[in-house]
Structure formats: structure tokens, C-alpha cells
VEXDREN-200459 format. One record per residue (C-alpha): residue number from 1; residue in one letter; x, y, z. Coordinates in nm, 3 decimals. Layout:
% residues N
<node><n>NUM</n><res>A</res><X>X</X><Y>Y</Y><Z>Z</Z></node>
...
% end
This chain:
% residues 117
<node><n>1</n><res>M</res><X>-2.695</X><Y>2.338</Y><Z>4.993</Z></node>
<node><n>2</n><res>E</res><X>-2.777</X><Y>2.533</Y><Z>5.299</Z></node>
<node><n>3</n><res>K</res><X>-3.148</X><Y>2.547</Y><Z>5.240</Z></node>
<node><n>4</n><res>G</res><X>-3.163</X><Y>2.178</Y><Z>5.255</Z></node>
<node><n>5</n><res>F</res><X>-3.076</X><Y>2.182</Y><Z>5.608</Z></node>
<node><n>6</n><res>K</res><X>-3.317</X><Y>2.460</Y><Z>5.743</Z></node>
<node><n>7</n><res>S</res><X>-3.588</X><Y>2.223</Y><Z>5.819</Z></node>
<node><n>8</n><res>K</res><X>-3.352</X><Y>1.995</Y><Z>6.047</Z></node>
<node><n>9</n><res>K</res><X>-3.369</X><Y>2.142</Y><Z>6.396</Z></node>
<node><n>10</n><res>K</res><X>-3.065</X><Y>1.960</Y><Z>6.527</Z></node>
<node><n>11</n><res>N</res><X>-2.848</X><Y>2.039</Y><Z>6.205</Z></node>
<node><n>12</n><res>K</res><X>-2.992</X><Y>2.372</Y><Z>6.083</Z></node>
<node><n>13</n><res>F</res><X>-2.686</X><Y>2.488</Y><Z>5.919</Z></node>
<node><n>14</n><res>G</res><X>-2.550</X><Y>2.146</Y><Z>5.818</Z></node>
<node><n>15</n><res>Q</res><X>-2.286</X><Y>2.169</Y><Z>6.096</Z></node>
<node><n>16</n><res>I</res><X>-2.280</X><Y>1.809</Y><Z>6.164</Z></node>
<node><n>17</n><res>N</res><X>-2.179</X><Y>1.753</Y><Z>5.806</Z></node>
<node><n>18</n><res>Y</res><X>-1.972</X><Y>2.029</Y><Z>5.706</Z></node>
<node><n>19</n><res>G</res><X>-1.900</X><Y>2.220</Y><Z>6.030</Z></node>
<node><n>20</n><res>Y</res><X>-1.958</X><Y>2.603</Y><Z>6.032</Z></node>
<node><n>21</n><res>A</res><X>-1.867</X><Y>2.624</Y><Z>5.650</Z></node>
<node><n>22</n><res>L</res><X>-2.210</X><Y>2.695</Y><Z>5.543</Z></node>
<node><n>23</n><res>R</res><X>-2.297</X><Y>2.927</Y><Z>5.842</Z></node>
<node><n>24</n><res>Y</res><X>-2.010</X><Y>3.128</Y><Z>5.835</Z></node>
<node><n>25</n><res>G</res><X>-1.745</X><Y>3.042</Y><Z>5.572</Z></node>
<node><n>26</n><res>K</res><X>-1.927</X><Y>3.065</Y><Z>5.256</Z></node>
<node><n>27</n><res>F</res><X>-1.692</X><Y>3.306</Y><Z>5.109</Z></node>
<node><n>28</n><res>V</res><X>-1.422</X><Y>3.094</Y><Z>5.243</Z></node>
<node><n>29</n><res>V</res><X>-1.558</X><Y>2.781</Y><Z>5.058</Z></node>
<node><n>30</n><res>V</res><X>-1.600</X><Y>2.979</Y><Z>4.717</Z></node>
<node><n>31</n><res>S</res><X>-1.225</X><Y>3.088</Y><Z>4.755</Z></node>
<node><n>32</n><res>V</res><X>-1.090</X><Y>2.721</Y><Z>4.812</Z></node>
<node><n>33</n><res>I</res><X>-1.306</X><Y>2.615</Y><Z>4.513</Z></node>
<node><n>34</n><res>A</res><X>-1.175</X><Y>2.903</Y><Z>4.296</Z></node>
<node><n>35</n><res>R</res><X>-0.827</X><Y>2.776</Y><Z>4.359</Z></node>
<node><n>36</n><res>N</res><X>-0.915</X><Y>2.470</Y><Z>4.168</Z></node>
<node><n>37</n><res>Y</res><X>-1.048</X><Y>2.645</Y><Z>3.851</Z></node>
<node><n>38</n><res>R</res><X>-0.967</X><Y>2.464</Y><Z>3.524</Z></node>
<node><n>39</n><res>E</res><X>-0.906</X><Y>2.644</Y><Z>3.208</Z></node>
<node><n>40</n><res>N</res><X>-0.922</X><Y>2.370</Y><Z>2.974</Z></node>
<node><n>41</n><res>L</res><X>-1.262</X><Y>2.243</Y><Z>3.116</Z></node>
<node><n>42</n><res>N</res><X>-1.527</X><Y>2.211</Y><Z>2.850</Z></node>
<node><n>43</n><res>I</res><X>-1.803</X><Y>2.464</Y><Z>2.920</Z></node>
<node><n>44</n><res>N</res><X>-2.086</X><Y>2.168</Y><Z>2.918</Z></node>
<node><n>45</n><res>D</res><X>-1.877</X><Y>1.986</Y><Z>3.197</Z></node>
<node><n>46</n><res>Y</res><X>-1.855</X><Y>2.277</Y><Z>3.413</Z></node>
<node><n>47</n><res>D</res><X>-2.182</X><Y>2.254</Y><Z>3.614</Z></node>
<node><n>48</n><res>L</res><X>-2.099</X><Y>1.882</Y><Z>3.702</Z></node>
<node><n>49</n><res>F</res><X>-1.731</X><Y>1.983</Y><Z>3.765</Z></node>
<node><n>50</n><res>L</res><X>-1.854</X><Y>2.252</Y><Z>4.011</Z></node>
<node><n>51</n><res>D</res><X>-2.097</X><Y>2.030</Y><Z>4.199</Z></node>
<node><n>52</n><res>S</res><X>-1.854</X><Y>1.749</Y><Z>4.243</Z></node>
<node><n>53</n><res>L</res><X>-1.575</X><Y>1.991</Y><Z>4.345</Z></node>
<node><n>54</n><res>I</res><X>-1.807</X><Y>2.164</Y><Z>4.612</Z></node>
<node><n>55</n><res>I</res><X>-1.888</X><Y>1.809</Y><Z>4.760</Z></node>
<node><n>56</n><res>E</res><X>-1.542</X><Y>1.717</Y><Z>4.778</Z></node>
<node><n>57</n><res>I</res><X>-1.420</X><Y>2.043</Y><Z>4.940</Z></node>
<node><n>58</n><res>L</res><X>-1.703</X><Y>2.026</Y><Z>5.201</Z></node>
<node><n>59</n><res>S</res><X>-1.658</X><Y>1.667</Y><Z>5.296</Z></node>
<node><n>60</n><res>Q</res><X>-1.311</X><Y>1.778</Y><Z>5.437</Z></node>
<node><n>61</n><res>W</res><X>-1.436</X><Y>2.091</Y><Z>5.618</Z></node>
<node><n>62</n><res>L</res><X>-1.457</X><Y>1.940</Y><Z>5.940</Z></node>
<node><n>63</n><res>K</res><X>-1.092</X><Y>1.824</Y><Z>5.925</Z></node>
<node><n>64</n><res>F</res><X>-1.008</X><Y>2.179</Y><Z>5.830</Z></node>
<node><n>65</n><res>E</res><X>-1.190</X><Y>2.300</Y><Z>6.135</Z></node>
<node><n>66</n><res>K</res><X>-1.019</X><Y>2.044</Y><Z>6.358</Z></node>
<node><n>67</n><res>Y</res><X>-0.669</X><Y>2.141</Y><Z>6.209</Z></node>
<node><n>68</n><res>I</res><X>-0.756</X><Y>2.526</Y><Z>6.287</Z></node>
<node><n>69</n><res>L</res><X>-0.847</X><Y>2.468</Y><Z>6.641</Z></node>
<node><n>70</n><res>N</res><X>-0.511</X><Y>2.350</Y><Z>6.742</Z></node>
<node><n>71</n><res>K</res><X>-0.313</X><Y>2.648</Y><Z>6.599</Z></node>
<node><n>72</n><res>E</res><X>-0.142</X><Y>2.888</Y><Z>6.848</Z></node>
<node><n>73</n><res>R</res><X>-0.230</X><Y>3.191</Y><Z>6.637</Z></node>
<node><n>74</n><res>N</res><X>-0.616</X><Y>3.111</Y><Z>6.656</Z></node>
<node><n>75</n><res>S</res><X>-0.623</X><Y>3.117</Y><Z>7.031</Z></node>
<node><n>76</n><res>K</res><X>-0.809</X><Y>3.429</Y><Z>7.033</Z></node>
<node><n>77</n><res>Y</res><X>-1.113</X><Y>3.232</Y><Z>6.861</Z></node>
<node><n>78</n><res>F</res><X>-1.076</X><Y>2.906</Y><Z>7.027</Z></node>
<node><n>79</n><res>K</res><X>-0.999</X><Y>2.921</Y><Z>7.403</Z></node>
<node><n>80</n><res>N</res><X>-0.936</X><Y>2.609</Y><Z>7.625</Z></node>
<node><n>81</n><res>S</res><X>-1.061</X><Y>2.690</Y><Z>7.963</Z></node>
<node><n>82</n><res>I</res><X>-1.205</X><Y>2.502</Y><Z>8.285</Z></node>
<node><n>83</n><res>G</res><X>-1.558</X><Y>2.505</Y><Z>8.331</Z></node>
<node><n>84</n><res>D</res><X>-1.755</X><Y>2.547</Y><Z>8.642</Z></node>
<node><n>85</n><res>T</res><X>-1.757</X><Y>2.179</Y><Z>8.716</Z></node>
<node><n>86</n><res>G</res><X>-1.386</X><Y>2.158</Y><Z>8.681</Z></node>
<node><n>87</n><res>E</res><X>-1.383</X><Y>1.991</Y><Z>8.327</Z></node>
<node><n>88</n><res>G</res><X>-1.202</X><Y>2.146</Y><Z>8.034</Z></node>
<node><n>89</n><res>K</res><X>-1.392</X><Y>2.331</Y><Z>7.779</Z></node>
<node><n>90</n><res>I</res><X>-1.332</X><Y>2.505</Y><Z>7.457</Z></node>
<node><n>91</n><res>E</res><X>-1.500</X><Y>2.846</Y><Z>7.372</Z></node>
<node><n>92</n><res>I</res><X>-1.552</X><Y>2.862</Y><Z>6.999</Z></node>
<node><n>93</n><res>N</res><X>-1.595</X><Y>3.184</Y><Z>6.786</Z></node>
<node><n>94</n><res>Y</res><X>-1.632</X><Y>3.064</Y><Z>6.453</Z></node>
<node><n>95</n><res>D</res><X>-1.796</X><Y>3.367</Y><Z>6.315</Z></node>
<node><n>96</n><res>G</res><X>-1.504</X><Y>3.583</Y><Z>6.468</Z></node>
<node><n>97</n><res>Y</res><X>-1.245</X><Y>3.331</Y><Z>6.301</Z></node>
<node><n>98</n><res>Y</res><X>-1.413</X><Y>3.344</Y><Z>5.955</Z></node>
<node><n>99</n><res>K</res><X>-1.405</X><Y>3.719</Y><Z>5.963</Z></node>
<node><n>100</n><res>G</res><X>-1.047</X><Y>3.727</Y><Z>6.123</Z></node>
<node><n>101</n><res>S</res><X>-0.684</X><Y>3.785</Y><Z>6.029</Z></node>
<node><n>102</n><res>T</res><X>-0.534</X><Y>3.424</Y><Z>6.078</Z></node>
<node><n>103</n><res>L</res><X>-0.775</X><Y>3.262</Y><Z>5.845</Z></node>
<node><n>104</n><res>E</res><X>-0.572</X><Y>3.330</Y><Z>5.517</Z></node>
<node><n>105</n><res>Q</res><X>-0.260</X><Y>3.165</Y><Z>5.663</Z></node>
<node><n>106</n><res>D</res><X>-0.465</X><Y>2.865</Y><Z>5.771</Z></node>
<node><n>107</n><res>L</res><X>-0.592</X><Y>2.830</Y><Z>5.415</Z></node>
<node><n>108</n><res>K</res><X>-0.220</X><Y>2.859</Y><Z>5.271</Z></node>
<node><n>109</n><res>E</res><X>-0.106</X><Y>2.592</Y><Z>5.494</Z></node>
<node><n>110</n><res>Y</res><X>-0.388</X><Y>2.336</Y><Z>5.483</Z></node>
<node><n>111</n><res>A</res><X>-0.386</X><Y>2.098</Y><Z>5.198</Z></node>
<node><n>112</n><res>F</res><X>-0.747</X><Y>2.016</Y><Z>5.080</Z></node>
<node><n>113</n><res>N</res><X>-0.703</X><Y>1.696</Y><Z>4.860</Z></node>
<node><n>114</n><res>V</res><X>-0.893</X><Y>1.754</Y><Z>4.520</Z></node>
<node><n>115</n><res>T</res><X>-0.916</X><Y>1.490</Y><Z>4.252</Z></node>
<node><n>116</n><res>K</res><X>-0.777</X><Y>1.636</Y><Z>3.950</Z></node>
<node><n>117</n><res>K</res><X>-1.025</X><Y>1.582</Y><Z>3.683</Z></node>
% end
């Protein structure tokens, strides 16, 4: 998926579509997908199941990233401050967040909606 965005200068990592999932959170996405493993799935249906599950999870990623911005425990990664012009701004560190100590708890609390197939 990430390769499909490389030629798009204003959306190089698909951030407009999927936030920072493809740039910094690949392993996290894989983890969320793995939670939805189905033992009774026919092996012939597995590729189609995975493709649809990936799209389903990634389509919710922007909401997940909005959710984590508001968590006090993530304040070391996402800081609200006042800029030089006096306007509010937020400093973001998704790279640090996706390697950080609060990610696991956020994933436990956030409910990705997955269609049972």
C-alpha cells in the first residue's frame, strides 16, 4: 500500500488517508490485524479476508490517531503550545509514539470495529 503513495508529493505516505499508520505504525497495524485472526477461515479465502481486513482497519486509523491525541498519558508525544503568533498549535511526534510506552494501553482501550466474516 505504501508504494502506491510514493509518487504523490502531497500524500507520500498516505497520511491524508491513513494518518501515520503506513509511515511509523506498520507493526502496530499488523498487530491489530492479527487480533482478528480466524482459525475456521478456509485457506482459499484467506487472501481476500486479509485484504478486506487491512482496508477496514486502516479506514479507522485517522479516528484512532485523533483518540490518542487527547490522552493525558500521551502528552510527551503530543504537546499543545502557543506559537509565535499567539495561536495554539500542537507539536506531534508520531515516530516516538509508535515506539513508545503508551501505545499498548491505547490499543487495548480503543475499539476498532471489524466486521465478523
